[in-house]
C-alpha beads as a LAMMPS data file, in Angstrom:
LAMMPS data file: protein, C-alpha beads

321 atoms
320 bonds

1 atom types
1 bond types

-500.0 500.0 xlo xhi
-500.0 500.0 ylo yhi
-500.0 500.0 zlo zhi

Masses

1 110.0

Atoms # bond

1 1 1 254.660 113.075 -392.394
2 1 1 252.652 115.669 -390.584
3 1 1 253.486 117.658 -387.369
4 1 1 250.864 119.095 -384.747
5 1 1 251.583 119.798 -381.147
6 1 1 250.919 117.233 -378.653
7 1 1 247.479 118.595 -377.111
8 1 1 248.577 117.889 -373.253
9 1 1 251.040 120.917 -373.772
10 1 1 248.590 123.211 -374.001
11 1 1 248.077 123.527 -370.665
12 1 1 251.052 125.940 -369.991
13 1 1 251.476 128.131 -372.143
14 1 1 253.071 131.676 -372.823
15 1 1 252.837 134.875 -375.359
16 1 1 255.185 136.270 -378.302
17 1 1 254.728 138.715 -380.393
18 1 1 252.972 137.798 -383.866
19 1 1 255.409 139.829 -385.688
20 1 1 258.449 137.804 -383.947
21 1 1 257.233 135.328 -386.863
22 1 1 255.476 137.636 -389.470
23 1 1 258.531 139.023 -389.804
24 1 1 261.305 138.172 -388.436
25 1 1 261.609 134.621 -387.679
26 1 1 263.437 134.265 -391.238
27 1 1 266.493 136.621 -390.402
28 1 1 266.566 135.595 -386.566
29 1 1 269.265 132.649 -386.051
30 1 1 269.017 129.899 -383.081
31 1 1 270.746 131.776 -380.211
32 1 1 268.709 134.861 -381.111
33 1 1 265.290 132.819 -380.889
34 1 1 266.395 130.947 -377.701
35 1 1 267.001 134.465 -375.856
36 1 1 263.672 135.557 -376.737
37 1 1 261.872 132.569 -375.644
38 1 1 263.567 132.597 -372.256
39 1 1 262.829 136.714 -372.101
40 1 1 259.542 135.959 -373.201
41 1 1 258.612 133.032 -370.665
42 1 1 260.432 135.116 -367.370
43 1 1 258.375 138.096 -368.312
44 1 1 257.580 138.270 -364.604
45 1 1 261.039 140.364 -363.989
46 1 1 264.029 141.989 -365.740
47 1 1 266.048 139.249 -367.088
48 1 1 269.802 140.329 -366.881
49 1 1 272.416 139.047 -369.401
50 1 1 274.480 137.265 -366.594
51 1 1 271.588 135.393 -366.014
52 1 1 270.264 134.413 -369.649
53 1 1 273.837 133.204 -370.534
54 1 1 273.933 130.753 -367.417
55 1 1 270.530 129.339 -367.758
56 1 1 270.755 128.853 -371.682
57 1 1 274.530 127.741 -371.773
58 1 1 275.343 130.750 -373.914
59 1 1 278.214 133.080 -374.104
60 1 1 277.354 136.449 -372.847
61 1 1 278.942 137.974 -375.677
62 1 1 276.476 135.988 -377.548
63 1 1 273.720 136.687 -375.536
64 1 1 274.431 140.509 -375.161
65 1 1 274.497 140.343 -379.483
66 1 1 270.696 138.605 -379.282
67 1 1 269.372 141.270 -377.202
68 1 1 270.395 144.211 -379.409
69 1 1 269.238 142.159 -382.491
70 1 1 265.696 142.320 -380.914
71 1 1 266.038 145.469 -379.236
72 1 1 267.163 147.487 -382.325
73 1 1 263.506 145.734 -384.855
74 1 1 261.836 146.996 -381.429
75 1 1 260.743 143.708 -379.870
76 1 1 262.792 143.947 -376.719
77 1 1 263.599 147.679 -374.731
78 1 1 265.711 147.724 -371.538
79 1 1 264.311 150.081 -368.583
80 1 1 261.802 149.528 -366.199
81 1 1 259.025 148.126 -368.046
82 1 1 258.568 144.606 -367.416
83 1 1 257.042 143.094 -370.645
84 1 1 259.876 141.625 -372.628
85 1 1 262.313 143.718 -371.506
86 1 1 265.935 143.302 -369.702
87 1 1 268.911 144.506 -367.893
88 1 1 271.974 145.375 -369.662
89 1 1 275.204 144.139 -368.231
90 1 1 277.220 146.225 -365.828
91 1 1 280.581 147.294 -367.696
92 1 1 283.325 147.082 -365.123
93 1 1 285.892 150.122 -365.373
94 1 1 289.657 148.910 -366.432
95 1 1 292.217 150.224 -363.966
96 1 1 294.386 150.871 -366.919
97 1 1 293.971 153.346 -369.665
98 1 1 292.045 151.762 -373.075
99 1 1 293.064 152.635 -376.364
100 1 1 290.085 154.356 -378.234
101 1 1 287.782 152.561 -380.247
102 1 1 288.002 152.768 -383.946
103 1 1 285.021 154.856 -384.986
104 1 1 282.952 153.439 -388.065
105 1 1 280.405 155.013 -390.059
106 1 1 276.613 154.957 -389.485
107 1 1 276.215 153.016 -392.504
108 1 1 278.335 150.399 -391.459
109 1 1 275.901 150.022 -387.920
110 1 1 272.928 148.752 -389.649
111 1 1 270.070 147.724 -387.863
112 1 1 268.511 144.221 -388.498
113 1 1 265.215 145.984 -390.015
114 1 1 267.747 147.795 -392.634
115 1 1 269.339 144.224 -393.331
116 1 1 265.634 142.298 -393.835
117 1 1 264.919 144.919 -395.781
118 1 1 267.922 144.291 -398.323
119 1 1 267.101 140.880 -398.355
120 1 1 263.493 141.641 -399.657
121 1 1 264.329 144.016 -402.417
122 1 1 267.954 142.516 -403.324
123 1 1 268.034 139.097 -405.111
124 1 1 271.762 139.505 -405.057
125 1 1 272.323 140.048 -401.266
126 1 1 269.473 137.011 -400.739
127 1 1 271.792 135.235 -402.851
128 1 1 274.585 136.267 -400.806
129 1 1 272.946 135.060 -397.760
130 1 1 272.000 131.934 -398.864
131 1 1 275.588 131.202 -400.248
132 1 1 277.460 132.251 -396.472
133 1 1 274.831 130.693 -394.693
134 1 1 276.134 127.151 -396.802
135 1 1 279.591 127.975 -396.127
136 1 1 278.914 128.769 -392.316
137 1 1 276.727 125.560 -392.401
138 1 1 274.260 127.838 -390.205
139 1 1 272.591 130.723 -390.173
140 1 1 274.233 133.982 -389.764
141 1 1 274.160 136.063 -387.242
142 1 1 273.766 139.471 -386.898
143 1 1 277.354 140.678 -387.057
144 1 1 277.722 138.604 -389.936
145 1 1 274.873 139.496 -391.921
146 1 1 275.936 143.339 -392.071
147 1 1 279.606 142.403 -392.467
148 1 1 278.419 141.103 -395.984
149 1 1 275.883 144.069 -396.815
150 1 1 278.579 146.207 -395.598
151 1 1 281.211 144.607 -398.127
152 1 1 278.937 144.515 -400.959
153 1 1 277.239 147.758 -400.523
154 1 1 279.618 149.992 -399.304
155 1 1 283.004 148.283 -400.371
156 1 1 281.456 147.332 -403.885
157 1 1 282.561 143.637 -404.130
158 1 1 281.000 141.699 -406.292
159 1 1 278.495 138.681 -405.167
160 1 1 281.000 136.024 -407.327
161 1 1 284.288 137.464 -405.356
162 1 1 282.431 137.734 -401.726
163 1 1 281.710 134.023 -402.027
164 1 1 284.850 133.442 -402.872
165 1 1 286.490 135.392 -399.795
166 1 1 283.900 133.219 -397.708
167 1 1 285.042 130.102 -399.304
168 1 1 288.412 130.999 -398.615
169 1 1 288.436 132.079 -395.066
170 1 1 286.544 129.215 -394.615
171 1 1 289.437 126.694 -395.650
172 1 1 291.819 128.545 -393.575
173 1 1 289.835 128.497 -390.602
174 1 1 289.414 132.792 -390.200
175 1 1 285.473 132.969 -390.863
176 1 1 285.643 135.956 -388.214
177 1 1 283.347 139.337 -389.366
178 1 1 286.553 141.279 -388.299
179 1 1 289.107 138.807 -390.613
180 1 1 286.872 139.165 -393.616
181 1 1 286.264 142.879 -393.689
182 1 1 289.862 142.888 -393.222
183 1 1 290.706 140.838 -396.401
184 1 1 287.819 142.456 -398.477
185 1 1 289.622 146.270 -397.893
186 1 1 292.585 144.753 -398.502
187 1 1 291.674 143.485 -402.369
188 1 1 289.308 146.819 -402.815
189 1 1 292.554 148.522 -402.122
190 1 1 294.056 145.956 -405.218
191 1 1 291.720 146.865 -406.814
192 1 1 290.711 142.790 -407.029
193 1 1 286.924 142.670 -408.002
194 1 1 286.461 140.076 -410.595
195 1 1 286.295 136.016 -410.065
196 1 1 290.469 135.509 -412.333
197 1 1 292.224 138.270 -410.241
198 1 1 290.802 137.059 -407.327
199 1 1 291.421 133.782 -407.674
200 1 1 294.392 134.357 -408.571
201 1 1 294.959 136.455 -404.997
202 1 1 293.850 133.081 -402.929
203 1 1 296.640 131.718 -404.368
204 1 1 299.012 133.958 -403.802
205 1 1 297.514 133.795 -400.276
206 1 1 297.590 130.058 -400.130
207 1 1 301.536 129.908 -401.262
208 1 1 302.319 132.498 -398.599
209 1 1 300.292 130.831 -395.668
210 1 1 302.272 127.775 -396.560
211 1 1 305.675 129.488 -396.763
212 1 1 305.106 131.239 -393.298
213 1 1 304.542 127.739 -391.803
214 1 1 308.142 126.616 -393.079
215 1 1 309.031 129.965 -392.152
216 1 1 308.195 129.206 -388.632
217 1 1 309.590 125.606 -388.665
218 1 1 312.964 126.882 -389.482
219 1 1 313.582 129.537 -387.433
220 1 1 311.974 127.515 -384.247
221 1 1 308.712 129.936 -383.503
222 1 1 306.265 127.851 -384.587
223 1 1 304.230 128.810 -380.943
224 1 1 303.350 132.025 -382.375
225 1 1 302.274 133.938 -384.924
226 1 1 304.164 136.679 -387.537
227 1 1 304.114 139.923 -386.878
228 1 1 303.245 142.487 -389.508
229 1 1 306.798 142.909 -390.290
230 1 1 308.036 139.692 -389.983
231 1 1 304.777 138.334 -392.689
232 1 1 306.316 141.265 -394.851
233 1 1 309.541 140.149 -395.239
234 1 1 308.511 136.372 -395.522
235 1 1 306.116 137.859 -398.617
236 1 1 309.273 138.956 -400.122
237 1 1 311.359 136.134 -399.980
238 1 1 308.292 133.931 -400.921
239 1 1 307.691 136.268 -404.108
240 1 1 311.832 136.251 -404.697
241 1 1 311.449 132.257 -404.344
242 1 1 314.371 131.624 -401.854
243 1 1 314.535 127.965 -401.294
244 1 1 314.056 126.589 -397.751
245 1 1 318.230 125.505 -397.677
246 1 1 319.249 128.814 -398.410
247 1 1 316.723 130.631 -395.986
248 1 1 317.904 128.313 -393.419
249 1 1 321.715 128.862 -393.761
250 1 1 321.009 132.700 -393.769
251 1 1 319.455 132.027 -390.393
252 1 1 322.367 130.258 -389.646
253 1 1 324.710 133.506 -390.352
254 1 1 322.358 135.613 -388.400
255 1 1 322.405 133.671 -385.157
256 1 1 326.374 132.819 -385.430
257 1 1 326.547 136.951 -386.420
258 1 1 324.265 138.405 -384.085
259 1 1 322.963 135.604 -381.355
260 1 1 319.713 136.536 -381.944
261 1 1 316.717 136.105 -384.595
262 1 1 316.579 139.070 -386.603
263 1 1 314.344 138.781 -390.065
264 1 1 315.866 142.418 -391.180
265 1 1 319.415 140.741 -391.138
266 1 1 318.374 137.493 -392.888
267 1 1 316.940 139.966 -395.218
268 1 1 320.171 141.727 -396.087
269 1 1 321.953 138.470 -396.309
270 1 1 319.494 137.016 -398.790
271 1 1 319.566 140.495 -400.463
272 1 1 323.011 140.049 -401.172
273 1 1 323.370 136.515 -402.093
274 1 1 320.502 137.535 -404.957
275 1 1 322.419 140.318 -406.231
276 1 1 325.979 137.673 -406.139
277 1 1 323.456 135.086 -408.089
278 1 1 323.777 132.605 -405.503
279 1 1 320.803 130.364 -405.303
280 1 1 321.745 127.125 -403.007
281 1 1 323.943 126.364 -400.046
282 1 1 326.923 125.169 -402.193
283 1 1 327.049 128.169 -404.510
284 1 1 327.189 130.371 -401.192
285 1 1 330.096 128.527 -399.980
286 1 1 331.642 128.339 -403.510
287 1 1 331.513 131.900 -403.650
288 1 1 332.641 133.315 -400.534
289 1 1 335.473 130.331 -401.086
290 1 1 336.586 132.366 -403.751
291 1 1 335.987 135.791 -402.310
292 1 1 338.545 134.832 -399.524
293 1 1 340.872 133.615 -402.299
294 1 1 341.041 136.604 -404.179
295 1 1 341.260 138.979 -400.992
296 1 1 344.539 137.060 -400.369
297 1 1 346.054 137.062 -403.987
298 1 1 345.159 141.136 -403.877
299 1 1 347.107 141.396 -400.663
300 1 1 350.684 143.392 -401.516
301 1 1 353.623 141.125 -401.234
302 1 1 356.901 142.637 -399.498
303 1 1 359.611 143.245 -402.018
304 1 1 362.947 144.223 -401.678
305 1 1 366.023 145.912 -403.478
306 1 1 368.929 143.283 -402.204
307 1 1 371.877 146.066 -403.905
308 1 1 370.116 148.758 -402.151
309 1 1 369.843 146.863 -398.865
310 1 1 373.391 145.718 -399.587
311 1 1 374.733 149.729 -399.285
312 1 1 373.479 150.486 -397.020
313 1 1 374.822 147.557 -394.768
314 1 1 378.309 148.725 -396.203
315 1 1 377.900 152.395 -395.556
316 1 1 376.910 151.496 -392.051
317 1 1 379.968 148.804 -391.659
318 1 1 382.334 151.364 -393.049
319 1 1 380.599 153.944 -390.131
320 1 1 381.247 151.970 -387.544
321 1 1 385.156 151.395 -388.665

Bonds

1 1 1 2
2 1 2 3
3 1 3 4
4 1 4 5
5 1 5 6
6 1 6 7
7 1 7 8
8 1 8 9
9 1 9 10
10 1 10 11
11 1 11 12
12 1 12 13
13 1 13 14
14 1 14 15
15 1 15 16
16 1 16 17
17 1 17 18
18 1 18 19
19 1 19 20
20 1 20 21
21 1 21 22
22 1 22 23
23 1 23 24
24 1 24 25
25 1 25 26
26 1 26 27
27 1 27 28
28 1 28 29
29 1 29 30
30 1 30 31
31 1 31 32
32 1 32 33
33 1 33 34
34 1 34 35
35 1 35 36
36 1 36 37
37 1 37 38
38 1 38 39
39 1 39 40
40 1 40 41
41 1 41 42
42 1 42 43
43 1 43 44
44 1 44 45
45 1 45 46
46 1 46 47
47 1 47 48
48 1 48 49
49 1 49 50
50 1 50 51
51 1 51 52
52 1 52 53
53 1 53 54
54 1 54 55
55 1 55 56
56 1 56 57
57 1 57 58
58 1 58 59
59 1 59 60
60 1 60 61
61 1 61 62
62 1 62 63
63 1 63 64
64 1 64 65
65 1 65 66
66 1 66 67
67 1 67 68
68 1 68 69
69 1 69 70
70 1 70 71
71 1 71 72
72 1 72 73
73 1 73 74
74 1 74 75
75 1 75 76
76 1 76 77
77 1 77 78
78 1 78 79
79 1 79 80
80 1 80 81
81 1 81 82
82 1 82 83
83 1 83 84
84 1 84 85
85 1 85 86
86 1 86 87
87 1 87 88
88 1 88 89
89 1 89 90
90 1 90 91
91 1 91 92
92 1 92 93
93 1 93 94
94 1 94 95
95 1 95 96
96 1 96 97
97 1 97 98
98 1 98 99
99 1 99 100
100 1 100 101
101 1 101 102
102 1 102 103
103 1 103 104
104 1 104 105
105 1 105 106
106 1 106 107
107 1 107 108
108 1 108 109
109 1 109 110
110 1 110 111
111 1 111 112
112 1 112 113
113 1 113 114
114 1 114 115
115 1 115 116
116 1 116 117
117 1 117 118
118 1 118 119
119 1 119 120
120 1 120 121
121 1 121 122
122 1 122 123
123 1 123 124
124 1 124 125
125 1 125 126
126 1 126 127
127 1 127 128
128 1 128 129
129 1 129 130
130 1 130 131
131 1 131 132
132 1 132 133
133 1 133 134
134 1 134 135
135 1 135 136
136 1 136 137
137 1 137 138
138 1 138 139
139 1 139 140
140 1 140 141
141 1 141 142
142 1 142 143
143 1 143 144
144 1 144 145
145 1 145 146
146 1 146 147
147 1 147 148
148 1 148 149
149 1 149 150
150 1 150 151
151 1 151 152
152 1 152 153
153 1 153 154
154 1 154 155
155 1 155 156
156 1 156 157
157 1 157 158
158 1 158 159
159 1 159 160
160 1 160 161
161 1 161 162
162 1 162 163
163 1 163 164
164 1 164 165
165 1 165 166
166 1 166 167
167 1 167 168
168 1 168 169
169 1 169 170
170 1 170 171
171 1 171 172
172 1 172 173
173 1 173 174
174 1 174 175
175 1 175 176
176 1 176 177
177 1 177 178
178 1 178 179
179 1 179 180
180 1 180 181
181 1 181 182
182 1 182 183
183 1 183 184
184 1 184 185
185 1 185 186
186 1 186 187
187 1 187 188
188 1 188 189
189 1 189 190
190 1 190 191
191 1 191 192
192 1 192 193
193 1 193 194
194 1 194 195
195 1 195 196
196 1 196 197
197 1 197 198
198 1 198 199
199 1 199 200
200 1 200 201
201 1 201 202
202 1 202 203
203 1 203 204
204 1 204 205
205 1 205 206
206 1 206 207
207 1 207 208
208 1 208 209
209 1 209 210
210 1 210 211
211 1 211 212
212 1 212 213
213 1 213 214
214 1 214 215
215 1 215 216
216 1 216 217
217 1 217 218
218 1 218 219
219 1 219 220
220 1 220 221
221 1 221 222
222 1 222 223
223 1 223 224
224 1 224 225
225 1 225 226
226 1 226 227
227 1 227 228
228 1 228 229
229 1 229 230
230 1 230 231
231 1 231 232
232 1 232 233
233 1 233 234
234 1 234 235
235 1 235 236
236 1 236 237
237 1 237 238
238 1 238 239
239 1 239 240
240 1 240 241
241 1 241 242
242 1 242 243
243 1 243 244
244 1 244 245
245 1 245 246
246 1 246 247
247 1 247 248
248 1 248 249
249 1 249 250
250 1 250 251
251 1 251 252
252 1 252 253
253 1 253 254
254 1 254 255
255 1 255 256
256 1 256 257
257 1 257 258
258 1 258 259
259 1 259 260
260 1 260 261
261 1 261 262
262 1 262 263
263 1 263 264
264 1 264 265
265 1 265 266
266 1 266 267
267 1 267 268
268 1 268 269
269 1 269 270
270 1 270 271
271 1 271 272
272 1 272 273
273 1 273 274
274 1 274 275
275 1 275 276
276 1 276 277
277 1 277 278
278 1 278 279
279 1 279 280
280 1 280 281
281 1 281 282
282 1 282 283
283 1 283 284
284 1 284 285
285 1 285 286
286 1 286 287
287 1 287 288
288 1 288 289
289 1 289 290
290 1 290 291
291 1 291 292
292 1 292 293
293 1 293 294
294 1 294 295
295 1 295 296
296 1 296 297
297 1 297 298
298 1 298 299
299 1 299 300
300 1 300 301
301 1 301 302
302 1 302 303
303 1 303 304
304 1 304 305
305 1 305 306
306 1 306 307
307 1 307 308
308 1 308 309
309 1 309 310
310 1 310 311
311 1 311 312
312 1 312 313
313 1 313 314
314 1 314 315
315 1 315 316
316 1 316 317
317 1 317 318
318 1 318 319
319 1 319 320
320 1 320 321
């Protein structure tokens, strides 16, 4: 079925630059197009981020990202010119001392034009974007596009491995660009850059996530995330295949001894039991019971020389006389 504009709708129109359709329509997502159309329609005044957000029902962060996208391409400007312009959101200075921002290389700050060029000149990048959009079930935003190109071009991960990484992140509901890039960096450091090693790592990460949930339930901390140090201990226990029963028993020992949860204390208990060959609660109880019995047996018994004691008594009796 063919579609065309209803003639009655041509009575009121507004302009959009031709270059938007010719060069940028393919790489722009829905939110970016909404923001651009809003500014085009309200071209009689400078549009503020707060205004655009409120009228379109889009988060201010998303609006700001869209404006940066069109500004980098050269469609928008910010300033006094009313033609296709906007006013940047005024930053409120926090009363606390903020942490310094992590510096990124210039290569990481890829512009939409650079990304569009990579798509046009690389079938591999084009394939990656298609698979990524299938994973996200939508068109990628600029940050997501930049992350994928960065991981491929500058981290050096292969396309197949990146696709596997994206699918894994979707399965665990962690598709944020920051998380994806962090995992990609870890994989690079571990030398994971083929399908087999990526599959093994994904399986290991999956086992860890299941194990983490078990640990949090046993320790009664299901409402919070494990910190980096705690995850390190939990990964160690998962790798050494300690049973849930043994970990729970070690946790009970920890609470009895200290009154509070300590991953380090539990780790010492588990390491000690492993060294002694204990594999479950029963073996620990038998081993500890045997140790106590041996300790009692080794305790020196008091012995007496009755002949010597008799002689001492006689001597004392002679002195009394």
